[in-house]
C-alpha positions in Angstrom: 14.9 41.9 -14.8 12.5 42.5 -11.8 10.6 39.8 -9.9 7.4 40.5 -11.8 9.1 39.8 -15.1 10.8 36.7 -13.7 7.4 35.4 -12.6 6.1 35.9 -16.1 9.0 34.1 -17.7 8.8 31.3 -15.2 5.1 30.7 -15.9 5.6 31.0 -19.6 8.2 28.2 -19.4 5.7 26.1 -17.4 3.0 26.8 -20.0 5.3 25.6 -22.8 6.4 22.4 -21.1 3.6 21.3 -18.8 -0.1 20.4 -19.1 -2.9 23.0 -18.9 -3.8 22.0 -15.4 -0.2 22.2 -14.2 0.1 25.7 -15.6 -3.1 26.7 -14.0 -2.0 25.4 -10.6 1.4 27.1 -10.9 -0.2 30.4 -12.0 -2.6 30.4 -9.1 0.2 30.1 -6.6 2.7 32.4 -8.3 0.2 35.1 -9.0 -1.0 35.1 -5.3 2.5 36.3 -4.3 3.5 40.0 -4.3 6.1 41.1 -6.9 8.5 41.8 -4.1 8.9 38.3 -2.6 10.2 38.4 0.9 10.3 36.0 3.9 7.4 38.0 5.4 5.4 37.5 2.1 5.9 33.7 2.2 5.1 33.6 5.9 1.9 35.5 5.2 1.1 33.1 2.3 1.4 30.2 4.6 -0.9 31.9 7.2 -3.5 32.6 4.5 -3.5 29.0 3.4 -4.0 27.7 6.9 -6.8 30.2 7.6 -8.5 29.0 4.4 -8.4 25.5 5.7 -6.1 24.2 3.0 -4.8 20.7 3.8 -1.2 20.2 4.8 -0.5 18.1 1.7 -1.8 20.8 -0.6 0.2 23.5 1.2 3.3 21.4 0.8 2.7 21.3 -3.0 2.2 25.1 -3.1 5.4 25.7 -1.2 7.2 23.4 -3.6 6.1 25.6 -6.5 7.3 28.8 -4.7 10.6 27.0 -4.0 10.9 26.3 -7.7 10.4 29.9 -8.5 13.0 31.0 -6.0 15.5 28.6 -7.4 14.7 29.8 -11.0 15.3 33.4 -10.1 18.3 32.9 -7.9 20.1 31.1 -10.7 19.9 34.3 -12.8 20.6 36.8 -10.1 21.1 36.8 -6.3 17.9 37.2 -4.2 18.0 38.9 -0.8 17.1 36.5 2.0 17.2 33.6 -0.4 18.2 30.9 2.1 15.7 32.2 4.7 12.9 31.9 2.1 14.0 28.4 1.1 13.9 27.4 4.8 10.4 28.8 5.1 9.3 26.7 2.1 10.8 23.7 3.9 9.1 24.4 7.2 6.0 22.4 6.6 6.5 18.7 7.1 4.1 15.8 6.4 3.7 13.8 9.6 4.6 10.6 7.8 7.9 11.9 6.4 10.9 10.0 7.7 13.5 12.0 9.6 16.5 10.8 7.7 17.4 11.1 4.1 20.7 10.7 2.3 22.6 13.9 1.4 24.9 13.7 -1.6 27.9 14.2 0.8 26.8 11.2 2.8 26.5 9.1 -0.4 30.0 10.1 -1.5 31.4 9.2 1.9 29.8 5.7 1.8 31.0 5.2 -1.8 34.6 6.1 -0.8 34.6 3.6 2.0 32.7 0.8 0.3 35.2 -2.0 -0.4 32.8 -4.3 -2.4 32.5 -3.2 -6.1 29.1 -4.9 -6.2 27.7 -3.1 -3.2 29.2 0.2 -4.5 27.2 -0.3 -7.7 24.1 -1.0 -5.7 24.6 2.2 -3.7 24.8 4.1 -6.9 21.5 2.7 -8.2 19.8 3.5 -4.9 20.8 7.1 -5.0 21.7 8.3 -8.5 18.8 6.3 -10.1 16.5 6.6 -7.1 15.6 2.9 -7.4 13.7 1.0 -4.8 15.7 -1.7 -3.1 13.3 -4.4 -4.4 13.8 -3.1 -8.0 17.6 -3.3 -7.6 17.5 -6.9 -6.3 15.2 -8.0 -9.2 17.4 -6.6 -12.0 18.7 -9.0 -14.6 21.6 -8.5 -17.0 19.2 -8.0 -19.9 17.7 -5.0 -18.0 20.9 -3.0 -18.5 20.8 -1.4 -21.9 22.7 1.5 -23.6 19.7 3.7 -23.3 18.8 3.1 -19.7 17.6 0.5 -17.1 14.5 -1.6 -17.6 12.5 -1.8 -14.4 10.0 -4.6 -14.6 6.8 -4.9 -12.7 7.6 -1.7 -10.7 5.4 -0.6 -7.8 2.8 1.0 -10.1 2.5 -2.3 -12.0 4.1 -1.2 -15.2 7.5 -1.8 -16.8 9.6 1.3 -17.2 12.8 2.2 -19.0 14.6 4.8 -16.8 17.4 6.7 -18.6 20.8 6.9 -16.8 20.6 10.0 -14.6 24.3 9.9 -13.9 27.1 8.8 -16.2 28.9 7.1 -13.3 26.0 4.6 -13.0 26.3 3.4 -16.6 30.1 3.1 -16.2 29.7 1.2 -12.9 27.2 -1.2 -14.4 29.4 -2.0 -17.4 32.3 -2.7 -15.1 30.1 -4.9 -12.9 29.0 -7.0 -15.9 32.7 -7.6 -16.9 33.8 -8.3 -13.3 31.1 -10.6 -12.2 29.6 -12.0 -15.4 26.1 -12.3 -13.8 23.8 -15.0 -15.3 20.2 -14.9 -14.2 20.2 -11.9 -11.9 22.5 -8.8 -12.1 23.4 -9.1 -8.4 24.1 -12.6 -7.3 25.7 -14.2 -4.3 27.0 -17.7 -4.8 25.0 -17.9 -8.0 21.7 -16.9 -6.4 19.7 -13.7 -6.5 20.8 -11.2 -3.8 18.0 -10.8 -1.2 16.5 -7.4 -0.4 17.2 -8.1 3.2 20.9 -8.6 2.5 21.1 -5.2 0.8 19.2 -3.5 3.6 21.4 -4.9 6.3 24.6 -4.0 4.4 23.5 -0.4 3.9 22.5 0.0 7.5 25.7 -1.6 8.9 27.9 0.3 6.5 26.3 3.7 7.3 26.4 3.1 11.1 30.2 2.4 10.9 30.6 5.8 9.3 28.4 7.5 11.9 25.4 7.9 9.6 21.9 6.7 10.1 20.7 5.7 6.6 18.5 3.1 5.1 17.9 2.1 1.5 14.9 4.3 1.5 16.9 7.2 2.7 18.9 7.1 -0.5 15.7 7.2 -2.6 14.3 10.1 -0.6 17.6 11.9 -0.8 17.8 11.5 -4.6 14.4 13.0 -5.1 15.1 15.9 -2.8 18.4 16.5 -4.5 16.7 16.6 -7.9 14.3 19.2 -6.7 17.1 21.3 -5.2 18.9 21.2 -8.5 15.9 22.9 -10.2 13.8 20.1 -11.6 10.1 20.7 -11.1 8.1 18.4 -8.9 6.1 16.9 -11.9 9.3 15.8 -13.6 10.7 14.4 -10.4 7.5 12.5 -9.7 7.0 11.1 -13.2 10.6 10.4 -14.4 12.6 9.8 -11.3 10.2 8.7 -8.6 7.9 7.0 -11.1 4.8 7.7 -9.0 1.3 7.7 -10.5 0.3 10.4 -8.1 2.3 13.6 -7.5 0.9 13.8 -3.9 2.9 10.7 -3.1 6.1 12.3 -4.1 5.4 15.5 -2.2 4.1 14.1 1.1 6.2 10.9 1.5 9.5 11.4 -0.1 10.7 15.0 -0.6 12.5 16.5 2.4 10.9 19.9 1.7 
């Protein structure tokens, strides 16, 4: 299958799974690319966008779409200069993006060296569920269900049931309930709700001991970036995992793309 046909199949999938406006936006970006996608073509695309006065946030979103296409194609057959083109799609940074984000290898290292079962479970929630530290601290035992985790009064003001994004999280939570038998809050210290500051300090200290420079927010950013790298489109990442009301928030402030 040639690139032109892959573009058609990719857009057809978007059309069948996303809204009309999303399909229109994807089509506009994908159809502006030549059928022979090369690093030079992507570099030219970036230059054209800048010449047209397109904002940096919008350019980031366009490059995320191209990145999704490249991942889609490369999963089916090897693309020449694939890594170079992904790097080009990652070359535009929003000025407010933090410099650090947790890579999966960093997370696994921290989990391997974490001695506290409670804090290990918290680390899993921060990364594998992409939860905000305030949401983790506010969890109650009744928020843990067989179908997912109930996040109450989240940042966008609505309660949300987030499905388990990793089987290990569900297993860890069940073991936590048996081990600690929490009462009012899921994570308690001496019978009281764990404080956000306590989690933040523990993560920072633990990461520094391992030669890493991570914060609780680094885990969330890393989780969203990892989801994108694994082929999920940015709309799914924004709505299901990040739980943002505006996709621009996901693109400019969280994804290390």
